C-alpha positions as CSV (number, residue, x, y, z in Angstrom):
1,M,-60.6,-24.6,-70.0
2,D,-59.9,-21.2,-68.6
3,T,-61.3,-20.1,-65.3
4,I,-62.8,-16.7,-65.1
5,I,-61.9,-14.7,-62.0
6,P,-64.4,-12.0,-61.1
7,I,-62.8,-8.6,-60.7
8,K,-64.1,-6.6,-57.8
9,I,-64.5,-2.9,-58.5
10,T,-63.1,-0.5,-55.9
11,F,-64.4,2.8,-54.7
12,S,-62.0,4.8,-56.7
13,E,-63.5,3.5,-59.9
14,H,-67.0,4.5,-58.8
15,L,-66.4,7.9,-57.1
16,S,-67.0,10.2,-60.1
17,E,-70.1,8.4,-61.4
18,H,-71.7,8.6,-57.9
19,H,-70.9,12.3,-57.6
20,I,-68.2,12.0,-54.9
21,S,-65.2,14.3,-55.4
22,K,-62.2,15.2,-53.4
23,N,-62.5,18.6,-51.7
24,M,-59.0,19.8,-51.8
25,N,-58.5,23.5,-50.9
26,F,-54.8,24.3,-50.9
27,S,-55.1,28.1,-50.5
28,L,-54.7,28.4,-46.7
29,P,-51.8,25.9,-46.5
30,L,-50.1,27.6,-49.4
31,I,-50.5,31.0,-47.8
32,L,-49.0,29.8,-44.5
33,L,-46.0,28.2,-46.3
34,I,-45.4,31.5,-48.2
35,L,-45.8,33.5,-45.1
36,G,-43.4,31.3,-43.2
37,V,-40.7,31.7,-46.0
38,V,-41.3,35.5,-46.2
39,L,-40.9,35.8,-42.4
40,I,-37.4,34.2,-42.6
41,F,-36.2,37.2,-44.6
42,V,-38.0,40.0,-42.8
43,P,-35.6,41.7,-40.3
44,L,-36.7,42.3,-36.8
45,P,-37.4,46.0,-35.9
46,S,-34.7,47.8,-34.0
47,S,-36.9,48.0,-30.9
48,F,-36.8,44.2,-30.7
49,S,-33.3,43.0,-29.9
50,G,-31.7,40.2,-28.0
51,E,-31.9,36.5,-28.0
52,T,-35.5,36.3,-26.9
53,A,-36.7,38.3,-29.9
54,I,-34.7,36.1,-32.3
55,I,-36.0,32.9,-30.7
56,F,-39.6,34.2,-30.9
57,K,-39.2,35.1,-34.6
58,W,-37.9,31.6,-35.4
59,L,-40.6,30.0,-33.3
60,V,-43.2,31.9,-35.3
61,V,-41.5,31.0,-38.6
62,F,-41.3,27.3,-37.7
63,S,-44.9,27.2,-36.4
64,T,-46.3,28.9,-39.5
65,I,-44.4,26.5,-41.9
66,A,-45.3,23.4,-39.8
67,I,-49.0,24.3,-39.7
68,G,-48.9,24.9,-43.4
69,V,-47.3,21.5,-44.1
70,I,-49.6,19.6,-41.7
71,M,-52.7,21.2,-43.4
72,F,-51.2,20.4,-46.8
73,L,-50.6,16.7,-45.9
74,R,-53.8,16.1,-43.9
75,T,-56.4,13.5,-44.9
76,P,-58.3,14.8,-47.9
77,K,-62.0,15.5,-47.4
78,F,-64.6,14.4,-49.9
79,R,-67.8,16.2,-51.0
80,Y,-71.1,14.7,-52.2
81,Q,-71.8,16.8,-55.2
82,K,-75.6,16.4,-55.2
83,T,-76.0,18.0,-51.8
84,G,-72.7,19.9,-51.6
85,K,-72.1,18.4,-48.1
86,L,-68.8,17.1,-46.9
87,I,-68.5,13.4,-46.4
88,T,-66.0,11.4,-44.3
89,F,-64.1,8.3,-45.2
90,K,-63.9,5.7,-42.5
91,Q,-62.5,2.2,-42.2
92,I,-64.3,0.0,-39.7
93,Y,-63.1,-3.4,-38.7
94,F,-65.5,-6.2,-37.7
95,D,-65.1,-9.7,-36.4
96,S,-65.4,-12.5,-39.1
97,Q,-68.4,-13.9,-37.3
98,D,-70.3,-10.7,-38.1
99,H,-70.1,-11.4,-41.9
100,N,-73.7,-12.4,-42.3
101,Y,-75.1,-9.5,-40.2
102,V,-73.0,-7.0,-42.1
103,M,-74.0,-8.4,-45.5
104,N,-77.7,-8.4,-44.5
105,C,-77.4,-4.7,-43.5
106,L,-75.8,-3.9,-46.9
107,T,-78.3,-5.9,-48.9
108,N,-81.4,-4.5,-47.1
109,K,-82.4,-7.8,-45.6
110,P,-84.1,-7.8,-42.2
111,T,-81.6,-7.8,-39.3
112,D,-81.8,-8.6,-35.6
113,S,-81.9,-5.2,-33.8
114,K,-80.5,-6.8,-30.7
115,Y,-77.4,-8.2,-32.5
116,T,-74.1,-7.0,-30.9
117,L,-71.3,-6.3,-33.4
118,K,-67.8,-7.2,-32.4
119,K,-65.9,-4.2,-33.9
120,G,-62.1,-4.6,-34.2
121,S,-61.8,-7.8,-32.1
122,T,-60.2,-10.1,-34.7
123,A,-60.6,-7.8,-37.6
124,G,-61.6,-10.4,-40.2
125,L,-63.7,-7.9,-42.1
126,L,-63.0,-4.3,-43.2
127,L,-65.8,-2.0,-44.2
128,K,-64.8,1.1,-46.0
129,V,-67.4,3.8,-46.0
130,F,-68.0,7.3,-47.2
131,V,-70.7,8.9,-45.0
132,E,-72.2,12.4,-44.7
133,D,-72.2,13.9,-41.2
134,D,-76.0,13.9,-41.1
135,R,-76.1,10.2,-42.3
136,N,-78.2,11.0,-45.4
137,F,-75.6,9.5,-47.8
138,L,-73.6,6.3,-47.3
139,A,-71.3,4.4,-49.6
140,A,-69.9,1.1,-48.3
141,Q,-67.6,-1.7,-49.6
142,L,-66.7,-4.8,-47.6
143,S,-63.3,-6.5,-47.7
144,E,-62.3,-9.8,-46.1
145,Y,-59.0,-10.7,-44.6
146,V,-57.1,-13.3,-46.5
147,P,-53.6,-13.9,-44.9
148,Y,-51.5,-10.8,-45.3
149,A,-54.1,-8.6,-47.0
150,Y,-57.7,-7.5,-47.2
151,V,-59.4,-8.6,-50.4
152,I,-62.5,-6.8,-51.8
153,A,-65.5,-9.0,-51.1
154,T,-68.4,-6.9,-52.5
155,E,-69.2,-4.2,-55.0
156,P,-69.7,-0.8,-53.5
157,Y,-73.2,-0.2,-52.0
158,Y,-74.8,3.3,-52.1
159,F,-77.6,4.4,-49.7
160,H,-79.6,7.7,-49.5
161,G,-82.0,9.2,-47.0
162,E,-83.7,7.0,-44.5
163,E,-82.1,3.9,-45.9
164,A,-78.6,5.3,-45.3
165,Q,-79.6,6.3,-41.7
166,R,-81.0,2.8,-41.1
167,V,-77.7,1.1,-42.3
168,C,-75.6,3.6,-40.3
169,K,-77.6,2.7,-37.2
170,A,-77.5,-1.0,-37.8
171,L,-73.7,-1.0,-38.3
172,T,-73.1,1.8,-35.7
173,I,-71.3,4.1,-38.1
């Protein structure tokens, strides 16, 4: 008899159907990269001469290109399409002993308001979240540590409005 292994769905498979999109704007990094390359070939005016002027020119070129590359490679931002607001991706580590409390928060069961979470102590749980800055939208998925890797433990949970704010407060997000 074959055993059936449930497959847990990841955030990436849910993003588009829950109106979350990457907010990638490459115009400014691209402009800085092009400007840096153009500055390499632009000669210094005759009034600027000497080593100091050359060093300054190369410093400006290097800085412009470096800032463009850093902006290009930075962590992508996400946007919640229903509201148009930016959302942030976070990974929060919890102690394994907090499993029941975290699950109660995610499944809307009553929780003890005086419970103290042990974030990052032994890191047996990993909570991946997408959250709006004003805490009106929250998407969360819990993973558990199995030797050498975190394995997805739950389906993604989605919260809106006061419910999202309550979960953020309970999990100190």
